[in-house]
C-alpha atoms as a printed R data frame, in Angstrom:
   type eleno elety resid chain resno       x       y       z
1  ATOM     1    CA   MET     A     1  10.300   6.289  13.861
2  ATOM     2    CA   ALA     A     2   7.205   4.940  15.569
3  ATOM     3    CA   LYS     A     3   6.226   1.605  14.103
4  ATOM     4    CA   ASN     A     4   2.561   1.740  14.904
5  ATOM     5    CA   ARG     A     5   1.448   5.056  13.465
6  ATOM     6    CA   LYS     A     6  -2.014   5.509  12.042
7  ATOM     7    CA   LEU     A     7  -2.208   4.792   8.338
8  ATOM     8    CA   THR     A     8  -3.051   8.397   7.515
9  ATOM     9    CA   ASP     A     9   0.189   9.488   9.234
10 ATOM    10    CA   LEU     A    10   2.161   7.654   6.535
11 ATOM    11    CA   LYS     A    11   3.174   9.182   3.225
12 ATOM    12    CA   ASN     A    12   0.815   8.509   0.321
13 ATOM    13    CA   ILE     A    13  -2.004   7.274   2.563
14 ATOM    14    CA   GLY     A    14  -5.083   9.472   2.630
15 ATOM    15    CA   LYS     A    15  -8.533   8.729   3.985
16 ATOM    16    CA   LYS     A    16  -9.698   6.793   0.916
17 ATOM    17    CA   ILE     A    17  -6.708   4.458   0.794
18 ATOM    18    CA   ALA     A    18  -6.769   4.071   4.595
19 ATOM    19    CA   GLY     A    19 -10.438   3.090   4.330
20 ATOM    20    CA   ARG     A    20  -9.626   0.460   1.729
21 ATOM    21    CA   LEU     A    21  -6.815  -0.884   3.903
22 ATOM    22    CA   ASN     A    22  -9.189  -1.002   6.898
23 ATOM    23    CA   GLN     A    23 -11.685  -3.032   4.855
24 ATOM    24    CA   ALA     A    24  -8.868  -5.499   4.175
25 ATOM    25    CA   GLY     A    25  -7.990  -5.758   7.884
26 ATOM    26    CA   ILE     A    26  -5.030  -3.357   7.905
27 ATOM    27    CA   PHE     A    27  -5.358  -0.649  10.543
28 ATOM    28    CA   SER     A    28  -1.835   0.545  11.401
29 ATOM    29    CA   GLU     A    29   1.678   0.934  10.050
30 ATOM    30    CA   GLU     A    30   2.624  -2.346  11.713
31 ATOM    31    CA   ASP     A    31  -0.255  -4.148   9.979
32 ATOM    32    CA   LEU     A    32   0.888  -2.691   6.637
33 ATOM    33    CA   ARG     A    33   4.488  -3.743   7.314
34 ATOM    34    CA   GLN     A    34   3.362  -7.289   8.068
35 ATOM    35    CA   ALA     A    35   1.295  -7.479   4.881
36 ATOM    36    CA   GLY     A    36   3.846  -5.680   2.720
37 ATOM    37    CA   ALA     A    37   2.962  -3.561  -0.292
38 ATOM    38    CA   VAL     A    38   2.153  -6.537  -2.511
39 ATOM    39    CA   GLY     A    39   0.193  -8.354   0.193
40 ATOM    40    CA   ALA     A    40  -1.865  -5.263   0.988
41 ATOM    41    CA   HIS     A    41  -2.614  -4.756  -2.707
42 ATOM    42    CA   ARG     A    42  -3.758  -8.377  -2.991
43 ATOM    43    CA   MET     A    43  -5.914  -8.103   0.128
44 ATOM    44    CA   ILE     A    44  -7.724  -5.065  -1.265
45 ATOM    45    CA   LYS     A    45  -8.130  -6.785  -4.634
46 ATOM    46    CA   GLU     A    46  -9.773  -9.738  -2.866
47 ATOM    47    CA   LYS     A    47 -12.257  -7.394  -1.157
48 ATOM    48    CA   HIS     A    48 -13.037  -5.605  -4.440
49 ATOM    49    CA   PRO     A    49 -12.577  -8.271  -7.148
50 ATOM    50    CA   ASN     A    50 -14.564  -6.476  -9.855
51 ATOM    51    CA   GLU     A    51 -12.935  -3.095  -9.378
52 ATOM    52    CA   PRO     A    52  -9.724  -2.255 -11.243
53 ATOM    53    CA   LEU     A    53  -7.070  -1.016  -8.826
54 ATOM    54    CA   PRO     A    54  -4.691   1.570 -10.256
55 ATOM    55    CA   VAL     A    55  -1.248   0.141  -9.538
56 ATOM    56    CA   CYS     A    56   0.393   3.483  -8.794
57 ATOM    57    CA   TYR     A    57  -2.447   4.544  -6.553
58 ATOM    58    CA   TYR     A    58  -2.286   1.511  -4.307
59 ATOM    59    CA   LEU     A    59   0.779  -0.683  -4.786
60 ATOM    60    CA   TYR     A    60   3.274   2.146  -5.212
61 ATOM    61    CA   SER     A    61   1.598   4.169  -2.469
62 ATOM    62    CA   PHE     A    62   1.994   1.288  -0.017
63 ATOM    63    CA   GLU     A    63   5.637   0.797  -0.951
64 ATOM    64    CA   GLY     A    64   6.284   4.509  -0.554
65 ATOM    65    CA   ALA     A    65   4.480   4.577   2.784
66 ATOM    66    CA   LEU     A    66   6.677   1.754   4.066
67 ATOM    67    CA   SER     A    67   9.879   3.448   2.890
68 ATOM    68    CA   ASP     A    68   8.763   6.982   3.853
69 ATOM    69    CA   LYS     A    69   8.909   8.218   0.251
70 ATOM    70    CA   HIS     A    70   6.439   9.729  -2.159
71 ATOM    71    CA   TRP     A    71   5.276   6.885  -4.418
72 ATOM    72    CA   ASN     A    72   6.933   8.524  -7.413
73 ATOM    73    CA   GLU     A    73  10.353   8.407  -5.684
74 ATOM    74    CA   ILE     A    74  10.590   4.632  -5.276
75 ATOM    75    CA   GLY     A    75  12.417   4.143  -8.575
76 ATOM    76    CA   GLU     A    76  11.533   2.407 -11.808
77 ATOM    77    CA   GLN     A    77  13.425  -0.793 -10.945
78 ATOM    78    CA   ARG     A    78  11.482  -1.261  -7.712
79 ATOM    79    CA   LYS     A    79   8.201  -0.406  -9.453
80 ATOM    80    CA   LYS     A    80   8.901  -3.141 -12.017
81 ATOM    81    CA   GLN     A    81   9.662  -5.629  -9.244
82 ATOM    82    CA   LEU     A    82   6.419  -4.788  -7.452
83 ATOM    83    CA   LYS     A    83   4.335  -5.036 -10.629
84 ATOM    84    CA   ALA     A    84   5.896  -8.422 -11.397
85 ATOM    85    CA   GLN     A    85   5.044  -9.673  -7.895
86 ATOM    86    CA   VAL     A    86   1.417  -8.575  -8.252
87 ATOM    87    CA   GLY     A    87   1.214 -10.235 -11.651
């Protein structure tokens, strides 16, 4: 699996989410891996502090993209862990 694919080549990442990631300084799969799902979520939140971010739409999508799964397949236990890390 190529480690430096475009964001839109990853599962769960469409143009809108890729645009948000770009605004936060994340441009490739490798950038997303370095930030991690929680880090990427936080980076977007910092860029858009007054905008509520749907957890499943961003956090779970990033986790799914990194594990090559649809966001709904990552499992409830992992979702709880991610939510706890975001706070």
